[in-house]
N, C-alpha and C positions, 0 to 999 in steps of 0.2 A: 768471217761470215759463216764458214762451215761449222766453226766451233759454237757459234751462237745458235745455229740451227739444231746442232746435236743437243745442246742444252735445252732448247725448247722441246725437242722430241722427248728428252728424258723427263722433263717436267710433266709433259702430257701423259707419258706412260705411268708416272707416279700418281698422277691425278686419277687416271683410269683405274689403276689398282686400288686406290683409296675408295673410289666409288663402288667398286666390286665388293670391297670389305664391308663398307657401310650397308650395301644392299644385302649381303649375306647375313649381317647382324640383324637387319630389319626384318628378314624373313624367318628368323628363328622364332619358333612357336613356344608357348608356355603350356605346361600341363601340371595340374595339382591333383595328387592322388592321396587318398586316405585308406590305408589297408592295415590288416593285422600284422604283427611282427613275424619275421622269419618265414614268410610265404614265398617271396620272390627274390632270388639271389641278386646281389648288387651287380654282378657281371651282366645279367640280362637287362637290368635297368640301364646300364651304361650303353649296351648295344642298341637299345631303343633310342636313346637320346642322340647317338651318332647317326643312326640310320634315318631318323626323321627330323634331325636338326631341331631338337627339342630341349628346352630348359625344364627339367623335371624337378618338381618339389614333391617329395615322397614322405608323408607323415604317417605316424604309427597310431592305430586305433586301439583303444584300451577296453571299450565295451560297446555293445549294441545300444545301450541306453544313451551313452554319450553321442553316438552317431545320430540317433533319432532326435536328440535335442538340437543338434546342428541343422538337420534337415527340415524340421518342422518350424524353425524360426524363419526359414526362407532366405537365409544368408549363410549357406554352408561354407563357401569359399573353395569348394572342390569341384573337379570335373569328372572324376570317377571315384566311387566309394564301394565298400565291400560289406554290405549287410548280411546277416544271417537270413535265410529264406523265410523263417517264421516271422521275423520282424518286418520283412519287406512288405508283407501283405497289407498291414495297417498303413504303412508309409505310402504305398501305391494309392490306396483309397484317399489319402490326404493330399494327393497331387504332388508328392515330393520328388517324383522322377519324370524325366522326359520320356514320351513313347519312343521306342527304338526304331531307327531306320535300318532295318536288317540288310538293305542293299549296300550299306557301308561296312558291313561285317561279313564279307564273303566266306571267311573261315567258319561261318556257322555250319557249313557243310560237314565239318569234322566233329560237331557236337553229337554226343550219344543221344539218338532219338528217344530211347527209353527214359532217360533222365529228363529230357524236355517234357515228355508226356506227364511224368510224375509232378513236375513243377507247376503244371497248369492249375493245380489245387491252390497255389499261392499267387500265381500270376497268370490269369486266363489268357490263352493264346500266346504266352511268352512275349507279351508286349513291352515289358519294362525291365526285365532282368536277364542277365546272361550268366549261366552257371560257370563257376570257376573251379572250385574243388568241392569235394563232398566227403561224407564219412558216415559212420553209424555208431550207435551205442550198443556195446556187446559185453562179453565176459572174457577176461584174461585168466587162464588157469595154468598152474604149474602141474603138468600132466603126471609126473611121477608121484608127487605128494598127494594129489587128489586120488589117484588110483590106489595108492598105499592104504588109504582110508576107506574108499568106497568099493574097491575091487577092480580088477582088470577089465571086467565086462560092464562097468558102470556107464550109464549114458552121460556123455560129456557134451551133449549138444542141446541142453535144455536149461531154461531159466529156473528149474528146480534147484540148481546149484546156488541160487541166490534167495529163492522165495519159498521153498518147501522146508518147513521147520524141522522135519525129521532128517533131511539131508544137511541142512545148514548147521544143525546142532552137532553133527559129526565133524563137519569141516572146520568147526570152531577150533579144533586142535591145531590146525595149521594156519588159521587166520583168514577171515573173510572181510573184504573191504567194499563199502558203498561210496558212490559219488556224493559229495556234499552239494547236491542240486535237487531240490524237491521235485521239480517238474520232470527231470530225467528219470528219477526213481519211480514216481507215481505212474508215469505213462508206461514204463516197462512192467510194473506190477499189473496194471490194467490189462495189458496185452497177455500176460501170463494167465490171468484169470478168465480170459476169453471175452473180455469186455472191450468197448471202444476205447483205444488209447488216447483218442482226441475228445473224449466225452466231456460234456459240461453238466452232467447230472450229479447232484450231490450224493445220491445213493451209491454211485460207482466209486466215489472217493471214500465213502464210509467202508465199503468192502475192501478197497486197497489198504486203507489204514488198519483194518482188522488183520489183514494178512501180514502187514509189516510188523505189527505188535508181536506176532508169534516168532518172528525171526530176529527182531531187534536185539534181544539180550545176547545173541550169539555172534553179533557183528563186532569185529575187533576195532575197526576204525571207520569213521565217516570222513572221507578226505578225498579231494579231487587231485591230490598229488600222491601218486602211488608207485611211480617208476622205481625208485630206490628200494622201496619195501619189497616189491615182488622180485627184483633181481638179487636182493640180499637173502631172500627166502623167508622173510618175516611174515608174508601172507601168501596164500596159495590160490585164492580166488578173488578177483577184483572186478566189480562193475567198472567198465572202462570205455574210453573213447577210442575209436579205431586208429586215430593218428598216433596215439601212444603205443599201439601194438607194434607198428613198424619200428619205432625208435627203440623199444625194449628189446626186440629181436636183434637189432643191430648191436646193442650193448652186449647182449649174450654172446653173439658171434665174435665181435671184436675183442672181447675180454676172455674168450674161450671158457665161458662158464658152463659147468656141467649140469645143465637143466634144459628141459623142453617147455617153452612157453607157447601156449596155443590161444589164439583169439577166436572165439566162437560167436556166431550170430544165429540164434534159434530161428528156424524157418517160420515165416509168417508172424513173428513176434518182435521183429527188429526194426527200430526207427532209422530212417535215413535223413540226414540234414545237409544243407548246402551253404556254402559261402558264395554269394552272388556278386556280380558286377553291375552297377547301375550308374546312370548319368543324372545327377541332381537337376531339378528344374531350373536352378539358378546358375548352372554351369556356364562359364565364360569362354571355354575353349573346346567346343563340342567336336570339331574336326580332329583335334589331337586326341580327344577321348576315344573316338571311334578307331583311330589308328592304334592306340594302346590296347584296346580290347581285342581287335582283330589280330594284333601281334601275339598276344598271349594264347590265342586259339590256334596258332600255327603248330602243327604236330611236333616238330622238333623242339620248339620252345616249350610247349606244354609238357613234353617228356622230361626236359631239364628241370622244370618247375616241380614236377611230381617227385623226381629223384631227390631234389633238394629238401622238400618239406615232408615227404613220406605220406602225403595224402593222395588218394586217387583223383585223377583228372576227370573233367567232364568231356574231354576230347577222346574219342574212341581209339585213335591210334596210340595215344599215350597210355591208355588202359592196357592195350595189348602188349606194349613194351614192358610195363610193370609186371604183367603175368609171366612173361617170358624170362625176365631176369631172375626172378625168385631170390631176391636179396633180403627177404624178410618184411618188405613193405606190404601193406594191406592192398590186395588186388583181387577182389572177388570176380567170379565168372558171371556172365550175363544172366544165367538161370537164378543164381543167388540174388543178384540185384533185383530181379523181377519180384522176389518174395518180400522185399522191404516195403514198409509203409512209411509215408511221409508224415511228419509231425504237423498237426494242424495248429490253428490259432486258438489258444485257450482264452476264454472270456475273463475279464478282470475279477468278476465275482467268484469264478472257479479258482483262480489263482489265490484269492483270499482264503477260500476253504482249504485248499491244498497247503497253504502256509500255516494255517492254524493246526492242521493235523500233524504237520512236520514238527512244529514246536512241541506238541503234546508227546511225540515220540521221544524227544530229548528230555522232557520233564517228568514223564511217567516212571 
């Protein structure tokens, strides 16, 4: 009799444990994320899934246009996506995102208020997007080589290094590189000329084209891949994205290369861009989406993300960590950030004009 009772108790315990296991499986939530490659370390992804009992599907985004295509069909299949801020403006107008419930993102308190203010140009009142990382378009220079040509007292903080034909013709001896991106190039030229970098006026692009014609014969390469060339010493000045600045300085340091590479952002003439986080209108797992976004804004997590990808964080505490470490990553001070302008939305007709001029530069 006692043996029978013990067996029944054992069976009951097994049944209870089985129910708990089924219950645990039933409460596991799903989360589908579409993000650019090499931005969030796999360790942090695993930590999130364990902390929030989540089955994470993490897909890689290859272009803003591909993301826009998914969003505007109304069947994206994702709960959190990572658009560029300039693309997000049109997508918001098309109703592609859910309005944010900021009460579910308490770590908003850690976001840099200066960046949130700049973003209102793309997202009024910050209703739909959460800034994740950001960067600028600037100039990478090999200090020794440039000074050997222009002199020790040369101004190394100006877009003249790219757009003044008298300066660029001299720097052609050590190699000047442009990004293979007409919008990036034209907006920087417009800023250098004192014109609106977000202009939709044809005459502004005519002026920018005329300026580019003067320097174009002296440009060694039009290439958005320039890391190897600058660390090998093949070029001495490169129009560049800030994310590459940190990577290049790490390469120089780790390989003990005898060169000083400096990334400069001319004051008042430097565009800032953002990679955003948004919840698509067709998201199926919104609670998990809010948990993911809030998790990435936790200062310790944000600092780890920034260390991993070399981009500055939108989280104030993570920015402070980057400035203090001084490991070569891009970490500007608040005063410098205040001088950046945010790239606006260029109208399709303006893009066509810009593209036509870009093709003429190659053909002339």
